[in-house]
C-alpha positions in Angstrom: -34.1 12.4 -21.4 -30.3 12.6 -21.4 -28.0 10.6 -23.6 -26.9 8.6 -20.6 -30.5 7.4 -19.9 -30.9 6.3 -23.5 -27.7 4.3 -23.2 -28.9 2.1 -20.3 -28.9 -0.9 -20.1 -25.3 -1.2 -21.2 -23.4 -4.4 -21.9 -19.6 -4.5 -22.2 -17.7 -7.2 -24.0 -14.1 -8.1 -23.1 -11.5 -10.7 -24.2 -13.2 -13.4 -22.1 -15.9 -11.7 -20.0 -19.2 -9.9 -20.5 -20.4 -7.3 -18.1 -24.2 -7.0 -18.3 -27.1 -5.7 -16.1 -28.6 -7.9 -13.5 -32.0 -9.2 -14.6 -35.0 -10.4 -12.6 -34.7 -13.9 -14.2 -31.2 -14.1 -12.7 -32.7 -14.5 -9.2 -32.1 -18.2 -8.7 -28.6 -18.2 -10.1 -27.6 -15.0 -8.3 -29.1 -16.2 -5.0 -27.3 -19.6 -5.3 -24.0 -17.8 -6.0 -24.4 -15.6 -3.0 -25.2 -18.5 -0.7 -22.3 -20.6 -1.8 -19.9 -17.6 -1.5 -21.3 -16.4 1.9 -18.2 -17.3 3.9 -15.9 -16.0 1.2 -17.7 -12.6 0.9 -19.1 -11.8 4.3 -15.9 -10.3 5.7 -15.9 -7.7 2.9 -19.6 -7.0 2.4 -20.9 -3.5 2.9 -23.7 -3.1 5.4 -25.8 -0.4 6.8 -25.1 0.8 10.4 -28.6 -0.4 11.3 -28.3 -3.8 9.5 -27.5 -5.4 6.1 -27.7 -3.2 3.1 -29.8 -4.9 0.4 -33.2 -3.6 -0.5 -36.1 -5.9 0.5 -36.2 -8.7 -2.1 -34.3 -9.5 -5.2 -36.7 -7.8 -7.5 -36.6 -4.6 -5.5 -32.8 -4.6 -5.6 -32.8 -5.0 -9.5 -35.4 -2.1 -9.8 -33.3 0.1 -7.5 -30.1 -0.6 -9.4 -31.7 0.2 -12.8 -33.3 3.3 -11.5 -30.0 4.6 -10.2 -28.3 3.6 -13.5 -30.8 5.6 -15.6 -30.1 8.6 -13.4 -26.4 8.3 -14.2 -25.4 7.4 -10.6 -24.2 3.9 -11.0 -23.3 1.1 -13.4 -24.6 -2.2 -11.8 -23.2 -5.2 -13.7 -22.9 -8.9 -13.2 -19.7 -10.5 -14.5 -20.4 -13.4 -16.9 -18.2 -15.9 -18.5 -19.4 -17.0 -22.0 -18.5 -20.5 -23.1 -18.1 -22.0 -26.6 -19.9 -25.1 -25.3 -23.0 -23.5 -23.9 -25.5 -20.8 -24.8 -25.7 -19.8 -21.1 -22.9 -17.5 -19.8 -22.8 -18.2 -16.1 -22.6 -15.4 -13.6 -19.1 -15.5 -11.9 -19.3 -12.3 -9.9 -20.5 -8.7 -9.7 -19.0 -5.3 -10.4 -20.6 -1.9 -9.7 -19.4 1.5 -10.6 -21.0 3.7 -7.9 -20.9 7.2 -6.6 -20.6 8.5 -10.1 -20.1 12.3 -10.1 -20.4 14.6 -13.1 -19.6 18.3 -13.5 -16.1 19.2 -12.5 -15.4 15.9 -10.7 -16.2 13.3 -13.5 -15.4 10.4 -11.1 -16.7 7.0 -9.9 -15.8 4.2 -7.5 -15.6 0.5 -8.4 -16.5 -2.4 -6.1 -16.5 -6.0 -7.1 -16.7 -9.6 -6.0 -15.8 -12.9 -7.8 -17.1 -16.4 -7.1 -14.5 -18.3 -5.0 -14.5 -21.1 -7.6 -13.2 -18.6 -10.2 -10.8 -16.7 -7.9 -7.2 -16.5 -9.0 -8.1 -16.9 -12.7 -7.8 -13.2 -13.7 -11.5 -12.5 -13.6 -11.4 -9.5 -11.3 -8.5 -7.7 -13.1 -10.1 -8.1 -16.5 -13.6 -7.0 -15.3 -12.1 -3.9 -13.5 -10.1 -3.0 -16.6 -13.2 -3.4 -18.8 -15.3 -1.2 -16.5 -12.6 1.4 -16.2 -12.1 1.7 -20.0 -15.9 2.0 -20.5 -16.0 4.8 -17.9 -13.1 6.7 -19.4 -14.1 6.3 -23.1 -17.8 5.9 -23.4 -18.8 8.0 -20.4 -16.0 10.5 -20.3 -15.2 10.1 -16.7 -11.8 11.4 -15.5 -11.0 9.4 -12.3 -11.9 5.9 -11.0 -11.1 4.9 -7.5 -11.3 1.6 -5.6 -11.4 1.3 -1.8 -10.1 -1.9 -0.3 -9.8 -3.2 3.3 -6.1 -3.5 4.2 -6.6 -7.2 5.1 -8.2 -8.1 1.7 -5.1 -9.5 0.0 -6.8 -10.8 -3.2 -8.4 -7.4 -3.9 -5.1 -5.6 -3.2 -3.4 -7.8 -5.8 -6.0 -6.8 -8.4 -5.3 -3.0 -8.1 -1.5 -3.7 -7.9 -1.7 -5.7 -11.1 -3.6 -2.9 -12.9 -1.4 -0.1 -11.7 -3.8 1.9 -9.6 -2.0 4.4 -7.4 -2.2 3.9 -3.6 -3.5 7.1 -2.2 -3.4 6.1 1.5 -5.6 5.0 4.3 -9.1 6.3 4.9 -10.1 5.9 8.5 -13.5 4.2 9.2 -14.4 4.8 5.5 -17.2 2.2 5.0 -19.5 0.1 7.2 -18.3 -3.5 6.5 -19.7 -6.7 7.9 -21.4 -4.8 10.8 -18.7 -2.3 11.8 -16.9 0.8 10.5 -13.7 -0.3 8.7 -10.6 1.4 7.5 -9.8 1.2 3.7 -6.9 1.9 1.5 -7.8 4.1 -1.5 -6.5 3.4 -5.0 -7.1 5.6 -8.0 -6.4 6.0 -11.7 -7.2 8.9 -14.1 -7.8 8.7 -17.8 -4.6 10.4 -18.9 -2.6 7.7 -17.0 -3.9 5.0 -19.4 -4.2 6.7 -22.8 -4.3 3.4 -24.6 -6.7 1.8 -22.1 -6.4 -0.4 -19.0 -7.2 -3.6 -20.8 -4.1 -3.0 -23.0 -2.0 -2.3 -19.9 -3.3 -5.6 -18.3 -2.5 -7.6 -21.4 1.0 -6.1 -21.7 1.6 -6.8 -18.0 0.3 -10.3 -18.2 2.4 -11.2 -21.2 
């Protein structure tokens, strides 16, 4: 068993947020969040050319995510927001580092969504910064990229705030909401943020 396998599940703590693996007991909360955000998220949801892309059933999805994580292929986290007034940290979104490549590439791709009720509160930038720092420091990855639909203004503002480089348009890059869709590709390498992306975000915000 590799060191990576021994290190999953992984939980990452940030200034406000906690990134943790999705659990089977999260089913009711996660399903409710997806239902209430359906209109907000559907235009940006990845699909399969033959239909929607989730495994059959919530439990099967969690098992598939954990299996992929143990193989070092992905980091599937939910974004939670702890509170001083409650023992329960509610799920406010999801972030996945996928397409992790080792060897000479040492790269990964981040995708995320945030509950519409928490949009505009800096949740996505902080979560992306936390995940990126973890990938660069704990995993030793060299490059992180984020691919965004040109029409997705909120996500474009996230990468602009974090200083990801715009690497141009990728034609028909992903199957989104039932059709092949163009994306703009943004990237960042570890040497570009020697002190970490969270620190850059904090300096930019203040």
